[in-house]
C-alpha positions as CSV (number, residue, x, y, z in Angstrom):
1,M,-43.6,-9.3,-6.2
2,N,-41.6,-7.6,-3.5
3,T,-39.3,-4.8,-4.5
4,V,-35.7,-5.1,-3.1
5,N,-33.9,-1.8,-2.5
6,V,-30.3,-1.8,-3.8
7,L,-28.0,-0.8,-1.0
8,T,-26.6,2.6,-1.9
9,P,-25.5,5.6,0.2
10,S,-28.8,7.4,-0.9
11,V,-30.9,4.6,0.7
12,L,-29.7,5.6,4.2
13,S,-30.7,8.9,5.8
14,R,-28.2,11.0,7.7
15,K,-29.7,9.7,11.0
16,D,-29.3,6.1,9.8
17,K,-25.7,6.6,8.8
18,H,-24.9,8.1,12.3
19,A,-26.6,5.1,13.9
20,V,-24.6,2.6,11.8
21,A,-21.4,4.6,12.6
22,D,-22.2,4.6,16.3
23,F,-22.8,0.8,16.2
24,F,-19.3,0.1,14.8
25,I,-17.5,2.6,17.1
26,Q,-19.2,1.2,20.2
27,N,-18.3,-2.4,19.2
28,S,-14.8,-1.6,18.1
29,E,-13.6,0.4,21.3
30,S,-12.5,3.4,19.2
31,A,-13.2,5.2,15.9
32,E,-9.8,4.2,14.6
33,N,-10.5,0.5,15.2
34,A,-13.9,0.9,13.5
35,I,-12.3,2.5,10.5
36,E,-9.7,-0.3,10.2
37,F,-12.4,-2.9,10.5
38,L,-14.5,-1.3,7.7
39,E,-11.4,-0.9,5.5
40,S,-10.8,-4.7,5.9
41,I,-14.4,-5.3,4.7
42,I,-13.8,-3.0,1.7
43,E,-10.6,-4.8,0.8
44,T,-12.4,-8.1,0.9
45,I,-15.1,-6.8,-1.5
46,D,-12.6,-5.2,-3.8
47,P,-8.9,-5.9,-3.1
48,N,-7.6,-3.4,-5.5
49,R,-9.7,-0.5,-4.3
50,L,-7.0,1.0,-2.1
51,I,-4.6,1.1,-4.9
52,R,-7.0,2.2,-7.6
53,K,-10.0,4.3,-6.6
54,R,-8.8,6.0,-3.5
55,D,-5.8,7.5,-5.2
56,L,-7.5,9.0,-8.3
57,S,-8.4,12.4,-7.1
58,Q,-4.9,12.9,-5.5
59,I,-2.9,12.2,-8.7
60,G,-4.6,14.6,-11.2
61,V,-7.8,12.8,-12.1
62,N,-10.8,15.2,-12.3
63,D,-13.1,13.5,-9.8
64,S,-14.6,16.0,-7.4
65,S,-16.8,13.3,-5.7
66,N,-13.6,11.5,-4.5
67,K,-11.7,14.6,-3.4
68,A,-13.9,15.2,-0.5
69,K,-13.6,11.6,0.7
70,I,-9.9,11.2,0.6
71,A,-7.9,12.4,3.6
72,K,-4.7,14.1,2.8
73,P,-1.6,12.7,4.5
74,I,-0.3,14.6,7.4
75,E,2.8,16.7,6.8
76,A,6.1,15.2,8.0
77,T,7.2,17.0,11.2
78,E,10.6,15.3,11.3
79,F,12.7,13.6,8.6
80,S,15.7,12.1,10.3
81,V,15.9,9.1,8.0
82,T,18.5,9.3,5.3
83,D,16.5,8.9,2.1
84,L,18.7,6.9,-0.2
85,I,17.0,8.1,-3.4
86,A,16.2,11.7,-2.5
87,D,18.4,12.8,-5.4
88,L,16.4,10.6,-7.8
89,I,12.9,12.0,-7.1
90,V,11.6,13.8,-10.1
91,G,9.8,16.4,-8.0
92,D,6.8,17.1,-10.2
93,S,3.1,17.3,-9.3
94,L,2.8,13.5,-9.7
95,D,5.2,13.1,-6.8
96,D,3.0,15.3,-4.6
97,G,0.0,13.1,-5.2
98,T,-1.2,10.5,-2.7
99,I,-0.9,6.8,-3.5
100,T,-1.4,3.6,-1.7
101,S,1.5,1.2,-2.2
102,L,1.3,-2.3,-1.0
103,I,4.3,-4.5,-0.1
104,Q,4.6,-7.9,1.5
105,I,6.8,-8.8,4.4
106,P,7.5,-12.1,6.1
107,N,4.6,-13.1,8.4
108,E,6.8,-13.6,11.5
109,I,4.9,-12.7,14.6
110,G,7.8,-11.1,16.6
111,M,9.0,-9.0,13.7
112,C,5.5,-7.9,12.7
113,S,4.7,-6.9,16.3
114,H,8.0,-4.9,16.4
115,V,7.1,-3.1,13.1
116,I,3.8,-2.1,14.6
117,G,5.4,-1.2,17.9
118,K,3.9,-0.8,21.4
119,Q,0.5,0.8,21.0
120,G,1.3,1.5,17.4
121,S,4.4,3.5,18.1
122,G,6.4,1.9,15.3
123,V,4.1,2.8,12.5
124,A,3.3,6.2,14.2
125,D,7.1,7.0,14.0
126,I,7.2,6.3,10.3
127,R,4.2,8.5,9.8
128,T,5.8,11.3,11.8
129,R,9.0,11.2,9.9
130,T,7.7,10.8,6.4
131,G,4.0,11.7,6.4
132,V,3.2,8.1,5.2
133,R,0.5,6.1,7.0
134,V,1.5,2.4,7.4
135,R,-1.1,-0.3,8.2
136,L,-0.4,-4.0,8.5
137,E,-2.9,-6.5,7.4
138,R,-4.6,-8.1,10.4
139,A,-3.0,-11.4,11.3
140,E,-6.4,-13.1,12.0
141,T,-7.6,-12.5,8.5
142,L,-4.7,-14.5,6.9
143,P,-5.0,-18.1,5.8
144,T,-2.7,-20.3,7.9
145,Q,-0.5,-21.2,4.9
146,M,0.3,-17.5,4.1
147,Q,4.0,-16.8,4.5
148,D,3.7,-13.1,3.8
149,R,1.7,-10.3,5.3
150,S,0.5,-7.2,3.4
151,V,1.6,-3.7,4.4
152,F,-0.4,-0.8,3.1
153,M,1.5,2.5,2.8
154,I,-0.6,5.6,2.1
155,G,1.1,8.9,1.4
156,K,2.9,11.0,-1.1
157,L,4.6,9.1,-3.9
158,S,7.8,11.0,-3.2
159,S,7.9,9.7,0.4
160,M,7.3,6.0,-0.3
161,A,10.9,5.0,-0.6
162,A,11.8,6.8,2.7
163,S,9.0,5.0,4.5
164,Y,10.1,1.7,3.1
165,Q,13.6,2.3,4.4
166,L,12.3,3.0,7.9
167,L,10.1,-0.1,7.7
168,L,13.1,-2.2,6.5
169,K,15.1,-0.9,9.4
170,R,12.5,-2.0,11.9
171,M,12.2,-5.4,10.2
172,E,16.0,-5.9,10.4
173,E,15.9,-5.3,14.1
174,K,13.8,-8.4,14.7
175,A,14.8,-10.7,11.8
176,D,16.2,-13.5,14.0
177,N,13.5,-16.0,13.2
178,I,13.4,-15.7,9.4
179,P,15.9,-16.9,6.7
180,A,19.0,-14.8,6.4
181,N,18.1,-13.7,2.8
182,A,14.4,-13.0,3.5
183,L,14.9,-9.2,3.5
184,D,17.1,-9.1,0.4
185,A,14.1,-8.8,-1.9
186,L,11.2,-6.3,-1.9
187,K,7.8,-7.7,-2.8
188,A,5.4,-5.0,-4.0
189,V,1.9,-5.6,-5.2
190,V,0.3,-3.9,-8.2
191,P,-3.2,-4.1,-9.8
192,N,-3.4,-7.1,-12.1
193,E,-5.1,-5.1,-14.8
194,L,-2.1,-2.8,-15.0
195,V,0.7,-5.4,-15.2
196,S,0.7,-5.6,-19.0
197,K,1.2,-1.9,-19.3
198,L,3.8,-1.8,-16.5
199,I,5.8,-4.4,-18.5
200,G,5.1,-2.6,-21.8
201,K,5.4,-3.7,-25.4
202,S,8.3,-6.2,-25.6
203,G,9.1,-5.3,-22.0
204,N,10.2,-1.8,-22.8
205,V,8.7,-0.1,-19.7
206,I,10.0,-2.5,-17.1
207,K,13.3,-2.7,-18.9
208,R,13.6,1.0,-18.6
209,I,12.8,0.9,-14.9
210,Q,15.4,-1.9,-14.4
211,S,18.0,0.1,-16.4
212,E,17.4,3.3,-14.4
213,S,17.3,1.7,-11.0
214,G,19.8,-1.1,-11.5
215,A,17.4,-3.5,-9.8
216,R,16.0,-6.7,-11.2
217,T,12.3,-7.2,-11.2
218,V,10.2,-10.4,-11.7
219,F,6.4,-10.3,-12.0
220,Q,4.2,-13.1,-10.6
221,T,2.3,-14.8,-13.4
222,E,-1.5,-14.5,-13.4
223,E,-1.7,-18.2,-12.8
224,E,0.5,-18.0,-9.8
225,M,-1.7,-15.1,-8.4
226,I,-4.9,-17.1,-8.9
227,Q,-3.4,-20.2,-7.2
228,T,-2.6,-18.2,-4.0
229,T,-6.5,-18.0,-3.5
230,Y,-5.8,-14.8,-1.5
231,F,-4.4,-11.8,-3.3
232,Y,-4.6,-8.1,-3.7
233,G,-3.0,-8.1,-7.2
234,R,0.2,-9.3,-8.9
235,T,3.4,-9.4,-6.9
236,V,6.6,-8.0,-8.4
237,T,9.8,-9.1,-6.6
238,I,12.5,-6.5,-6.7
239,T,16.1,-7.4,-5.9
240,G,19.3,-5.4,-5.7
241,T,20.8,-3.0,-3.1
242,V,18.5,-1.1,-0.8
243,R,19.0,2.0,-3.0
244,Q,18.2,0.0,-6.2
245,R,15.1,-1.5,-4.6
246,C,13.8,1.8,-3.4
247,H,14.4,3.4,-6.7
248,A,12.6,0.6,-8.6
249,L,9.7,0.8,-6.1
250,Y,9.4,4.5,-6.7
251,L,9.5,4.1,-10.5
252,I,7.0,1.3,-10.5
253,Y,4.4,3.2,-8.5
254,R,5.1,6.3,-10.4
255,Q,4.2,4.4,-13.5
256,V,1.1,3.1,-11.7
257,C,0.1,6.7,-11.0
258,L,0.5,7.7,-14.7
259,L,-1.6,4.8,-15.8
260,L,-4.4,5.5,-13.3
261,T,-4.6,9.1,-14.6
262,K,-5.5,7.7,-18.0
263,M,-8.2,5.3,-16.8
């Protein structure tokens, strides 16, 4: 009987790893494109990985093996956006941790292109101002029936709301081809396995978040998630003023961070 080696990092030598890396870089035109391609493969294998495992070492989990692998967000060199919830940030060590938030925006080509900007200038501007890295899901990977496009936002928890405000501003600049109320709700995605704890017993957790923020939240059912056949987790739709939506977004992902530290 032939023995099949399980593919693990230890199977490849350092030389082999460099050869594989060189292959992807040469066929992707740049190291950045190669990284984005490999991240898209990882997301296909485990859609929740960006939200779950990547963040653990940055939010207080004792996992030294992950700490070396996770790049810290760059420090903001400019912060000209008016953060509507700056006065509501708790300001503890949890806020300084890195998290990957995932929101969904209308999949309208002109608007998505404007969000990205010429040669990535739009998302680069958000990163410069807030320290948050923004990456849109590749359009060619989406099923034709998908009306929304996923946006990954990686950075400090305390900066997520400000980066969303900048993202919303760019979206509003090119919202001509979408329904008038399409930007009135914020769609965030959270790991399915955490939803019951985000809602809480008798809804006590999500009721508290709604009471504190003034926003209204509605979680997608598990059946609805499965029926989409293409998902990263459960969608929670947040409605209210921009300030209320931003506050609720911050509180929800803050709760996600707390839950991840206990896993």
